[in-house]
C-alpha positions as CSV (number, residue, x, y, z in Angstrom):
1,P,17.2,-11.7,-2.9
2,R,17.2,-9.0,-0.2
3,K,17.4,-10.3,3.4
4,T,14.5,-9.4,5.7
5,H,16.7,-8.0,8.4
6,D,17.9,-5.4,5.9
7,D,14.4,-4.1,5.4
8,K,13.9,-4.0,9.2
9,K,17.0,-1.9,9.6
10,R,15.7,0.6,7.0
11,K,12.5,0.8,8.8
12,E,14.2,1.5,12.1
13,S,16.3,4.3,10.5
14,L,13.2,5.8,8.9
15,F,11.3,5.6,12.2
16,K,14.1,7.5,14.0
17,D,13.9,10.2,11.4
18,L,10.2,10.5,11.6
19,M,10.3,10.8,15.4
20,V,12.3,14.0,15.0
21,F,9.4,15.6,13.3
22,N,6.5,13.8,14.9
23,G,6.9,12.3,18.4
24,D,3.2,11.3,18.6
25,I,3.4,8.0,16.8
26,G,0.9,5.4,17.9
27,D,1.4,1.6,18.2
28,I,-0.9,-1.1,17.0
29,Q,-2.4,-3.1,19.8
30,L,-2.9,-6.8,19.2
31,V,-6.6,-7.2,20.1
32,E,-7.7,-9.3,17.1
33,K,-10.2,-12.0,17.8
34,D,-8.9,-13.8,14.7
35,S,-6.0,-15.9,16.1
36,S,-4.7,-17.0,12.7
37,L,-4.2,-13.5,11.5
38,L,-2.6,-12.5,14.8
39,D,-0.1,-15.4,14.5
40,D,0.8,-14.2,10.9
41,M,1.3,-10.6,12.2
42,R,3.6,-12.0,14.9
43,K,5.5,-14.0,12.3
44,H,6.2,-11.0,10.1
45,F,6.5,-8.1,12.6
46,T,8.3,-7.4,15.9
47,E,5.9,-7.2,18.9
48,K,6.4,-5.8,22.4
49,T,4.8,-6.2,25.8
50,E,4.5,-3.4,28.3
51,D,2.2,-3.2,31.4
52,G,0.6,-6.5,30.4
53,K,-0.4,-5.3,27.0
54,T,1.0,-6.8,23.8
55,F,1.4,-4.5,20.8
56,L,3.2,-4.0,17.5
57,P,5.4,-0.9,17.6
58,F,4.6,1.6,14.9
59,S,8.2,1.2,13.6
60,N,6.9,-2.0,11.9
61,F,4.6,0.1,9.7
62,V,6.6,3.2,9.1
63,N,7.1,2.3,5.4
64,K,3.9,4.0,4.3
65,M,2.7,7.4,3.2
66,G,-0.7,9.0,2.8
67,F,-2.1,11.3,0.1
68,W,-5.2,12.9,1.7
69,M,-6.9,14.3,-1.3
70,A,-10.4,15.6,-1.9
71,T,-12.6,13.9,-4.6
72,G,-11.9,15.7,-7.9
73,S,-8.5,17.1,-6.8
74,G,-6.4,15.0,-9.2
75,K,-5.8,11.9,-7.0
76,T,-5.6,9.5,-9.9
77,Y,-3.1,11.7,-11.8
78,V,-0.9,11.9,-8.7
79,M,-1.0,8.1,-8.5
80,I,0.1,7.7,-12.1
81,K,2.9,10.1,-11.6
82,L,4.0,8.1,-8.5
83,I,4.1,5.0,-10.6
84,Q,6.5,6.8,-13.0
85,I,8.7,8.0,-10.2
86,L,8.9,4.5,-8.6
87,M,9.9,3.0,-12.0
88,K,12.5,5.7,-12.5
89,L,14.0,5.3,-9.0
90,S,14.1,1.5,-9.4
91,E,15.9,1.8,-12.8
92,K,18.5,4.0,-11.1
93,K,18.8,1.3,-8.4
94,L,17.9,3.9,-5.7
95,I,15.0,1.7,-4.5
96,P,14.4,-2.1,-5.0
97,K,12.6,-3.1,-8.2
98,N,9.4,-4.4,-6.6
99,P,6.2,-5.0,-8.6
100,I,3.5,-2.3,-8.3
101,L,0.0,-3.2,-7.2
102,I,-3.1,-0.9,-7.2
103,L,-5.9,-1.9,-4.9
104,T,-9.2,0.0,-5.0
105,E,-12.6,-0.6,-3.4
106,S,-15.0,-0.6,-6.3
107,N,-15.4,-1.5,-9.9
108,F,-16.3,2.1,-10.6
109,L,-12.9,3.4,-9.3
110,M,-11.1,0.6,-11.0
111,G,-12.7,1.7,-14.3
112,Q,-11.8,5.3,-13.6
113,I,-8.1,4.4,-13.0
114,R,-7.9,2.3,-16.2
115,S,-9.5,5.1,-18.2
116,T,-7.0,7.6,-16.9
117,I,-4.2,5.2,-17.7
118,N,-5.5,4.9,-21.2
119,T,-5.5,8.7,-21.5
120,F,-1.9,8.9,-20.2
121,N,-0.8,6.2,-22.7
122,S,-2.3,8.0,-25.6
123,N,-0.3,11.1,-24.8
124,S,3.0,9.7,-23.7
125,Q,5.8,7.6,-25.1
126,Q,5.9,5.7,-21.9
127,K,3.0,3.2,-21.5
128,I,1.5,1.8,-18.3
129,I,0.4,-1.8,-18.9
130,W,-2.0,-3.1,-16.3
131,H,-2.6,-6.7,-15.5
132,D,-5.4,-8.4,-13.5
133,L,-3.7,-9.7,-10.4
134,K,-5.7,-13.0,-10.2
135,D,-5.4,-13.7,-13.9
136,D,-1.7,-12.9,-14.1
137,L,-0.5,-13.8,-10.7
138,N,2.1,-16.3,-12.1
139,T,3.8,-13.6,-14.1
140,I,5.1,-11.5,-11.2
141,D,8.6,-13.0,-11.4
142,T,8.7,-13.6,-15.1
143,I,7.1,-10.6,-16.8
144,S,9.5,-8.8,-19.1
145,Q,9.9,-5.1,-19.0
146,R,10.1,-3.6,-22.5
147,P,11.6,-0.2,-23.0
148,N,9.1,2.6,-22.2
149,E,6.7,0.2,-20.6
150,I,5.6,0.0,-16.9
151,N,3.8,-3.2,-15.9
152,I,1.5,-2.9,-12.9
153,Y,-1.1,-5.2,-11.3
154,M,-4.6,-4.2,-10.3
155,Y,-7.3,-5.8,-8.2
156,K,-10.4,-5.0,-6.1
157,S,-9.3,-4.5,-2.5
158,G,-12.3,-6.2,-1.1
159,N,-11.3,-9.4,-2.9
160,I,-8.1,-9.7,-0.8
161,V,-9.1,-12.2,1.9
162,E,-7.6,-14.9,4.1
163,Q,-8.1,-17.8,1.7
164,T,-8.4,-18.0,-2.1
165,K,-12.0,-18.6,-3.4
166,Q,-13.3,-18.0,-6.9
167,K,-12.8,-14.3,-7.5
168,E,-11.1,-13.7,-4.1
169,L,-7.4,-14.0,-3.4
170,G,-5.8,-15.1,-0.2
171,Y,-3.2,-12.6,1.0
172,E,-0.6,-15.4,1.6
173,E,-0.9,-16.5,-2.1
174,I,0.0,-13.0,-3.3
175,D,2.6,-12.3,-0.6
176,N,5.7,-12.2,-2.8
177,N,7.9,-12.1,0.3
178,G,6.3,-8.8,1.2
179,N,8.0,-7.1,-1.7
180,W,5.2,-5.0,-3.2
181,Y,4.7,-1.3,-3.8
182,V,1.0,-1.2,-2.9
183,L,-1.1,1.8,-3.9
184,L,-4.4,1.9,-2.1
185,D,-7.2,4.0,-3.7
186,E,-10.0,4.5,-1.1
187,A,-9.2,1.1,0.3
188,H,-8.6,2.2,3.9
189,K,-12.1,2.2,5.3
190,G,-13.2,0.4,8.4
191,S,-13.1,0.8,12.2
192,G,-13.2,-1.7,15.0
193,I,-12.7,-5.4,14.4
194,T,-14.2,-5.6,10.9
195,E,-13.4,-7.3,7.7
196,E,-12.1,-4.0,6.3
197,Q,-9.7,-3.6,9.3
198,K,-8.5,-7.1,8.8
199,R,-7.7,-6.3,5.1
200,Q,-5.5,-3.3,6.3
201,K,-3.4,-6.0,8.1
202,F,-3.2,-8.0,4.9
203,F,-2.0,-4.9,3.0
204,S,0.6,-4.2,5.6
205,I,1.8,-7.8,5.4
206,I,2.2,-8.0,1.6
207,S,4.1,-4.6,1.6
208,R,6.2,-5.2,4.7
209,N,9.4,-5.2,2.7
210,G,8.2,-2.7,0.1
211,Y,6.0,0.4,0.6
212,L,2.4,1.2,1.1
213,F,0.9,4.4,-0.5
214,N,-2.6,5.4,0.8
215,F,-4.7,7.6,-1.5
216,S,-8.0,8.8,0.0
217,A,-10.4,11.7,0.4
218,T,-11.4,10.6,3.9
219,L,-8.5,9.3,6.0
220,T,-9.7,8.5,9.5
221,Q,-7.2,6.1,11.1
222,P,-4.6,7.8,13.3
223,E,-1.7,5.9,11.7
224,D,-2.8,7.0,8.2
225,I,-3.2,10.6,9.3
226,R,0.2,10.6,11.0
227,T,1.9,9.4,7.8
228,T,0.2,11.8,5.5
229,V,2.8,13.5,3.3
230,F,0.4,15.6,1.2
231,N,-2.7,17.1,2.7
232,F,-5.2,18.3,0.1
233,N,-8.4,17.2,1.8
234,L,-11.7,18.9,1.4
235,P,-11.0,21.9,3.7
236,E,-7.6,22.5,2.0
237,F,-9.1,22.0,-1.4
238,L,-11.8,24.6,-0.8
239,K,-9.3,27.0,0.7
240,K,-7.3,26.8,-2.5
241,G,-10.4,27.7,-4.5
């Protein structure tokens, strides 16, 4: 198993590289009213205090990238290609072989992703096999990878909560030592101290030793915009015709 300090070193190195290109990187201030979540953030991430204010340096969350893509611009296709690339890189041992988790905000988007996966599978020798995260949670460490198959997990982002209940899953139960590649599809929304913003903290925790990929047509949070690697939002989409 990888040691956590190795992951922190990789983040620090990536953060230094990022600062060369973008010095305007914000920190995450700890102003949560929910003390239990705050304690968990402090347990997993390094905090600092300056001028009487406690915050989490952005270097804690540098392992993320955004795909800011307009609706109808091929976001789901890029997501599927990314899954292939992650598998290829892990097979070459260039990145850790972490499980892949897609989280999206609605049943409609979930169905759209599954439909696109089916289309991909019918036209490719390589097959993407999706599993319901709640139903197949106990297979994360045991699932066998057959040749030309990529196993991924899917779940509704709104059902990731603090404690497991019926259809909802507590983030600590799915933590997997923070070793997830998480792909968020329109699962970023929320401002202020809201349930959605709390979920963003959950997503950061479960991907702390992996990577967080954010796909959206409407990125709004500064940290998401600053880590965007591909901008094809509505103005850019229209500009391209």
